[in-house]
TIMIPA-157680 format. One record per residue: x, y, z of N, C-alpha, C, O in turn; residue in three letters. Coordinates in steps of 0.02 Angstrom, whole numbers, padded with zeros to 5 digits, always signed. Example, Ala and Ser with C-alpha at 12.3 -4.5 7.8 and 13.67 -1.06 7.14 Angstrom:
residues 2
+00660-00284+00390+00615-00225+00390+00660-00165+00390+00712-00166+00423Ala +00642-00112+00354+00684-00053+00357+00645+00002+00394+00670+00057+00402Ser 
***
This chain:
residues 181
-01786+00060+01210-01828+00099+01165-01794+00166+01153-01770+00198+01200Unk -01791+00187+01090-01759+00250+01074-01802+00310+01094-01861+00303+01107Unk -01770+00367+01096-01805+00429+01115-01862+00445+01067-01914+00471+01087Unk -01851+00431+01003-01904+00445+00954-01967+00404+00968-02022+00430+00966Unk -01957+00340+00983-02015+00297+00997-02050+00319+01061-02111+00318+01065Unk -02012+00339+01111-02040+00362+01174-02082+00424+01162-02138+00429+01188Unk -02056+00472+01124-02094+00533+01109-02157+00518+01070-02210+00548+01083Unk -02153+00474+01022-02212+00456+00982-02266+00426+01026-02325+00441+01017Unk -02246+00384+01073-02295+00350+01116-02329+00400+01162-02389+00392+01176Unk -02294+00449+01187-02323+00496+01234-02358+00555+01201-02403+00585+01231Unk -02339+00572+01142-02368+00630+01109-02429+00612+01066-02467+00657+01047Unk -02438+00550+01052-02495+00530+01010-02476+00531+00937-02418+00541+00918Unk -02526+00522+00896-02516+00519+00825-02513+00589+00796-02549+00634+00818Unk -02470+00598+00747-02467+00662+00713-02448+00650+00641-02427+00595+00622Unk -02457+00702+00600-02442+00697+00529-02388+00748+00513-02391+00805+00534Unk -02338+00727+00475-02287+00772+00451-02301+00784+00378-02290+00741+00335Unk -02327+00844+00363-02348+00860+00295-02287+00878+00252-02241+00911+00276Unk -02288+00857+00189-02234+00877+00143-02236+00953+00133-02289+00985+00138Unk -02179+00982+00118-02174+01054+00107-02222+01078+00053-02250+01133+00059Unk -02232+01038+00001-02275+01060-00054-02347+01072-00030-02381+01116-00055Unk -02370+01032+00018-02437+01042+00044-02439+01102+00090-02487+01141+00088Unk -02388+01110+00132-02387+01167+00178-02382+01234+00141-02403+01285+00168Unk -02355+01233+00081-02349+01295+00043-02409+01308-00002-02411+01358-00038Unk -02459+01263-00001-02517+01269-00044-02556+01332-00028-02575+01344+00030Unk -02569+01372-00079-02603+01437-00071-02673+01429-00042-02692+01468+00003Unk -02710+01381-00066-02779+01372-00041-02780+01348+00032-02822+01371+00071Unk -02735+01304+00050-02731+01281+00119-02714+01339+00165-02744+01347+00218Unk -02666+01380+00145-02648+01438+00186-02706+01486+00194-02716+01514+00248Unk -02746+01494+00141-02802+01541+00146-02854+01516+00195-02888+01557+00227Unk -02862+01451+00200-02910+01422+00248-02891+01441+00319-02933+01456+00361Unk -02825+01439+00333-02801+01452+00400-02784+01525+00412-02768+01544+00469Unk -02786+01567+00361-02762+01636+00368-02801+01677+00419-02772+01721+00450Unk -02865+01663+00429-02904+01703+00475-02918+01667+00541-02964+01685+00578Unk -02878+01616+00557-02890+01579+00618-02828+01576+00661-02773+01595+00639Unk -02836+01554+00720-02779+01547+00765-02734+01489+00744-02679+01482+00768Unk -02758+01447+00698-02718+01391+00675-02661+01413+00629-02617+01373+00615Unk -02661+01476+00606-02608+01500+00563-02540+01491+00598-02492+01470+00566Unk -02538+01509+00662-02475+01502+00699-02453+01429+00701-02393+01415+00695Unk -02500+01384+00709-02483+01313+00710-02455+01291+00643-02407+01253+00640Unk -02487+01314+00589-02464+01295+00522-02393+01321+00511-02351+01284+00486Unk -02380+01383+00531-02313+01411+00522-02263+01377+00568-02204+01370+00550Unk -02284+01356+00627-02239+01323+00674-02211+01258+00644-02152+01243+00653Unk -02253+01221+00608-02232+01159+00578-02204+01168+00508-02184+01120+00475Unk -02202+01230+00484-02173+01246+00420-02127+01306+00429-02142+01361+00405Unk -02071+01297+00464-02030+01354+00483-02000+01391+00424-01981+01449+00430Unk -01995+01359+00366-01967+01393+00308-02018+01440+00276-02000+01482+00235Unk -02080+01434+00296-02132+01479+00271-02132+01541+00313-02128+01538+00375Unk -02137+01598+00281-02144+01660+00318-02188+01707+00278-02201+01696+00219Unk -02212+01759+00311-02256+01806+00277-02221+01837+00217-02253+01850+00166Unk -02155+01847+00221-02120+01877+00165-02117+01830+00105-02110+01852+00048Unk -02122+01764+00117-02120+01716+00063-02189+01702+00035-02195+01676-00021Unk -02241+01718+00072-02309+01704+00049-02326+01748-00010-02301+01804-00016Unk -02368+01724-00054-02390+01765-00110-02431+01823-00083-02463+01816-00031Unk -02431+01880-00117-02462+01940-00089-02536+01935-00075-02562+01973-00034Unk -02572+01889-00109-02644+01887-00097-02664+01834-00047-02724+01822-00039Unk -02618+01801-00015-02634+01751+00035-02618+01781+00103-02561+01799+00118Unk -02669+01786+00145-02659+01812+00212-02653+01887+00214-02643+01915+00268Unk -02658+01920+00158-02655+01993+00156-02714+02018+00116-02747+01979+00081Unk -02728+02081+00122-02784+02110+00085-02756+02145+00023-02713+02188+00028Unk -02782+02126-00035-02762+02160-00096-02798+02226-00100-02845+02238-00062Unk -02777+02268-00145-02810+02333-00154-02883+02325-00171-02924+02368-00154Unk -02900+02271-00205-02969+02261-00225-03012+02231-00170-03073+02234-00173Unk -02981+02202-00119-03019+02169-00067-03016+02203+00001-03040+02175+00050Unk -02986+02262+00005-02980+02294+00071-03046+02320+00097-03048+02347+00153Unk -03100+02314+00058-03165+02335+00083-03186+02295+00144-03226+02319+00184Unk -03160+02234+00151-03178+02193+00210-03155+02227+00275-03187+02220+00327Unk -03100+02264+00270-03078+02301+00329-03122+02362+00341-03136+02379+00398Unk -03142+02394+00288-03182+02455+00294-03254+02441+00316-03284+02480+00352Unk -03280+02384+00293-03350+02367+00307-03353+02299+00342-03363+02248+00308Unk -03345+02297+00407-03347+02232+00442-03417+02201+00440-03467+02236+00437Unk -03418+02135+00441-03482+02099+00443-03511+02105+00513-03488+02070+00559Unk -03560+02148+00522-03586+02162+00589-03661+02152+00595-03690+02164+00648Unk -03693+02129+00540-03766+02119+00541-03779+02044+00539-03754+02009+00495Unk -03817+02020+00588-03832+01948+00591-03897+01933+00553-03948+01966+00562Unk -03892+01883+00508-03951+01862+00470-03988+01807+00510-03965+01785+00562Unk -04045+01785+00484-04086+01734+00518-04048+01669+00532-04058+01638+00584Unk -04004+01650+00486-03968+01587+00494-03902+01594+00532-03865+01546+00539Unk -03888+01654+00556-03828+01665+00596-03769+01693+00558-03719+01712+00588Unk -03773+01697+00491-03719+01728+00454-03712+01801+00474-03761+01836+00484Unk -03650+01823+00480-03637+01894+00492-03622+01925+00424-03574+01905+00390Unk -03662+01974+00404-03656+02004+00338-03638+02079+00346-03638+02106+00401Unk -03622+02111+00289-03595+02179+00291-03646+02234+00279-03632+02293+00292Unk -03705+02217+00254-03754+02270+00239-03825+02245+00249-03838+02185+00254Unk -03870+02292+00251-03941+02275+00257-03964+02235+00196-04002+02187+00202Unk -03940+02254+00137-03959+02219+00075-03933+02147+00077-03970+02101+00058Unk -03872+02136+00100-03846+02068+00105-03886+02028+00156-03896+01968+00147Unk -03909+02060+00209-03951+02025+00258-04017+02004+00226-04042+01949+00238Unk -04046+02047+00184-04108+02030+00149-04097+01970+00102-04139+01926+00099Unk -04041+01969+00067-04026+01914+00021-04016+01850+00061-04044+01798+00044Unk -03975+01853+00114-03961+01795+00155-04026+01767+00185-04037+01707+00185Unk -04068+01812+00211-04131+01791+00240-04178+01759+00188-04213+01711+00203Unk -04178+01787+00128-04219+01758+00075-04195+01687+00058-04236+01642+00052Unk -04130+01678+00050-04103+01611+00036-04121+01562+00092-04138+01504+00079Unk -04117+01586+00154-04136+01545+00211-04211+01528+00208-04230+01470+00217Unk -04253+01578+00196-04325+01567+00192-04343+01520+00134-04392+01483+00139Unk -04304+01522+00080-04316+01477+00023-04289+01406+00037-04295+01362-00005Unk -04261+01398+00096-04232+01333+00117-04175+01310+00071-04168+01251+00055Unk -04135+01359+00048-04077+01345+00006-04014+01346+00049-03998+01396+00080Unk -03979+01291+00049-03914+01290+00083-03869+01339+00046-03865+01338-00015Unk -03836+01383+00083-03794+01433+00052-03737+01453+00098-03740+01443+00159Unk -03686+01481+00068-03629+01506+00105-03622+01581+00092-03641+01605+00038Unk -03597+01616+00141-03583+01688+00134-03508+01698+00126-03469+01667+00163Unk -03489+01740+00079-03419+01755+00065-03377+01692+00057-03331+01679+00096Unk -03393+01654+00007-03357+01592-00009-03301+01608-00059-03312+01642-00109Unk -03242+01583-00044-03185+01591-00090-03198+01548-00151-03216+01489-00144Unk -03188+01576-00209-03196+01538-00270-03138+01489-00278-03082+01504-00259Unk -03151+01429-00306-03100+01378-00311-03053+01391-00370-03048+01351-00417Unk -03018+01447-00366-02973+01469-00419-02910+01497-00388-02908+01508-00327Unk -02858+01509-00428-02796+01537-00402-02805+01609-00379-02775+01629-00329Unk -02846+01648-00415-02857+01717-00395-02889+01720-00326-02928+01676-00308Unk -02874+01772-00289-02901+01780-00222-02968+01817-00228-02970+01878-00222Unk -03021+01779-00240-03086+01809-00252-03140+01774-00212-03142+01713-00208Unk -03183+01813-00181-03238+01787-00141-03305+01809-00171-03312+01866-00193Unk -03352+01763-00172-03420+01781-00194-03459+01804-00133-03442+01787-00076Unk -03510+01843-00146-03553+01864-00090-03590+01804-00062-03591+01794-00001Unk -03620+01764-00106-03656+01704-00085-03642+01648-00133-03624+01659-00191Unk -03649+01587-00109-03638+01527-00149-03690+01476-00132-03702+01462-00073Unk -03723+01447-00183-03771+01393-00173-03737+01329-00198-03734+01317-00258Unk -03713+01288-00152-03672+01230-00171-03709+01176-00210-03678+01142-00251Unk -03773+01167-00198-03808+01113-00233-03811+01124-00308-03816+01077-00346Unk -03808+01186-00329-03813+01202-00400-03750+01238-00426-03746+01256-00484Unk -03700+01247-00383-03639+01284-00401-03655+01352-00430-03627+01372-00481Unk -03699+01388-00396-03719+01455-00419-03692+01506-00369-03699+01499-00308Unk -03661+01558-00397-03634+01613-00357-03682+01672-00363-03714+01682-00415Unk -03686+01711-00309-03728+01771-00310-03684+01830-00289-03650+01829-00238Unk -03686+01882-00330-03652+01945-00314-03703+02000-00308-03747+02008-00351Unk -03697+02038-00255-03738+02097-00245-03694+02158-00258-03644+02169-00224Unk -03712+02197-00308-03674+02257-00325-03708+02317-00292-03756+02344-00319Unk -03682+02337-00236-03716+02388-00196-03688+02458-00196-03721+02504-00172Unk -03628+02468-00223-03598+02534-00220-03578+02557-00290-03521+02576-00302Unk -03626+02556-00335-03610+02568-00405-03595+02640-00423-03584+02655-00482Unk -03595+02685-00375-03575+02754-00389-03502+02766-00372-03476+02820-00386Unk -03469+02718-00341-03399+02724-00321-03354+02697-00377-03360+02639-00395Unk -03310+02739-00405-03266+02717-00460-03222+02657-00442-03212+02613-00484Unk -03195+02655-00382-03153+02598-00361-03195+02534-00359-03172+02480-00379Unk -03256+02540-00334-03301+02482-00330-03317+02457-00400-03320+02397-00413Unk -03329+02504-00446-03345+02485-00515-03286+02449-00548-03295+02402-00587Unk -03225+02470-00532-03165+02435-00559-03161+02365-00530-03146+02317-00566Unk -03174+02358-00466-03174+02293-00433-03228+02248-00464-03217+02188-00475Unk -03287+02276-00477-03341+02239-00508-03319+02213-00577-03332+02155-00594Unk -03288+02256-00615-03265+02237-00682-03216+02178-00679-03222+02130-00717Unk -03169+02181-00632-03120+02127-00624-03156+02062-00604-03141+02009-00631Unk -03202+02067-00556-03238+02007-00533-03278+01976-00590-03279+01915-00597Unk -03312+02017-00629-03353+01991-00684-03309+01956-00736-03328+01905-00764Unk -03250+01984-00749-03204+01952-00796-03182+01883-00771-03176+01836-00810Unk -03171+01878-00706-03150+01813-00677-03207+01763-00680-03197+01705-00697Unk -03268+01785-00663-03325+01740-00668-03333+01714-00740-03346+01655-00751Unk -03324+01759-00788-03330+01739-00858-03273+01693-00879-03284+01644-00914Unk -03212+01708-00857-03154+01668-00875-03163+01595-00855-03144+01550-00893Unk -03192+01583-00797-03200+01515-00771-03270+01487-00786-03286+01431-00766Unk -03311+01525-00820-03378+01503-00839-03420+01482-00778-03454+01431-00779Unk -03415+01522-00725-03455+01509-00665-03526+01534-00675-03537+01585-00709Unk -03574+01499-00645-03644+01521-00647-03650+01579-00597-03632+01573-00538Unk -03676+01636-00621-03678+01696-00579-03746+01729-00583-03773+01740-00638Unk -03773+01745-00525-03832+01787-00520-03809+01855-00494-03774+01859-00443Unk -03827+01907-00529-03809+01975-00509-03870+02010-00481-03924+02009-00512Unk -03862+02042-00424-03916+02080-00393-03894+02152-00384-03836+02166-00367Unk -03940+02198-00396-03927+02270-00387-03976+02298-00336-04019+02262-00310Unk -03969+02362-00321-04016+02394-00275-04087+02390-00301-04134+02383-00261Unk -04096+02393-00366-04163+02387-00395-04193+02318-00379-04253+02313-00365Unk -04152+02266-00383-04176+02199-00366-04194+02194-00293-04243+02162-00275Unk -04154+02225-00250-04165+02221-00178-04231+02254-00159-04265+02231-00112Unk -04251+02306-00195-04313+02341-00178-04374+02297-00183-04425+02310-00152Unk -04370+02243-00224-04425+02196-00229-04395+02126-00237-04407+02092-00287Unk -04356+02105-00188-04317+02044-00192-04359+01982-00202-04338+01936-00238Unk -04418+01979-00171-04460+01919-00177-04485+01908-00248-04506+01852-00266Unk -04485+01959-00289-04503+01951-00360-04441+01935-00402-04443+01892-00446Unk -04386+01970-00389-04327+01965-00432-04285+01902-00419-04265+01868-00467Unk -04270+01887-00357-04224+01832-00342-04252+01764-00365-04215+01725-00395Unk -04315+01748-00351-04340+01683-00375-04335+01674-00452-04320+01620-00476Unk -04347+01728-00489-04341+01725-00562-04268+01712-00583-04255+01674-00629Unk -04222+01745-00550-04151+01736-00566-04127+01666-00546-04087+01636-00581Unk -04152+01641-00491-04135+01572-00470-04164+01521-00519-04131+01472-00535Unk -04224+01533-00543-04257+01487-00589-04218+01479-00654-04220+01426-00686Unk -04181+01531-00675-04140+01527-00735-04086+01472-00729-04061+01447-00779Unk -04070+01454-00667-04021+01400-00654-04055+01337-00628-04023+01293-00600Unk -04121+01333-00638-04158+01273-00619-04174+01268-00544-04191+01214-00520Unk -04168+01323-00508-04181+01322-00436-04251+01351-00424-04263+01410-00433Unk -04297+01307-00403-04366+01328-00390-04373+01340-00314-04353+01299-00273Unk -04402+01397-00298-04409+01414-00227-04482+01419-00206-04496+01427-00146Unk -04528+01417-00252-04600+01420-00235-04635+01360-00262-04695+01353-00253Unk 
***
């Protein structure tokens, strides 16, 4: 028996991924925040941080708020969110019994995350909470252009909506056929 067969028998089954898959931007982003990144790079030695596109595994100028505002508030369903308003939104979605995700990457080439995503209806929710900050307003403008470019269903929430969320959010959800009462 050759050495290759011996190693296969003792190491178990494994998959050797083609380079094109290992270089996939979306696959890399899935592993970028986990300990599996090292494993991915180990089996793709030609890949390095210098070869990666700038928005994969790094923070762009528009997304560095994640570093400034860590998700430190736990909502009812266990999601860790970044603000009291996001906790109120997350808790409302939970109370409405709507399956939802927090900070879901949009299925596009651009490195963009929605605040919330309702997968059953493909509806994204953005909470615009810092509208007095010029950098935040620029980021908002870019995000809205991307949502429009891909024709994604979007619910926008502001501080005014948060002040009476139980009135505003159900009405906005209903526009997309989502009944919560």
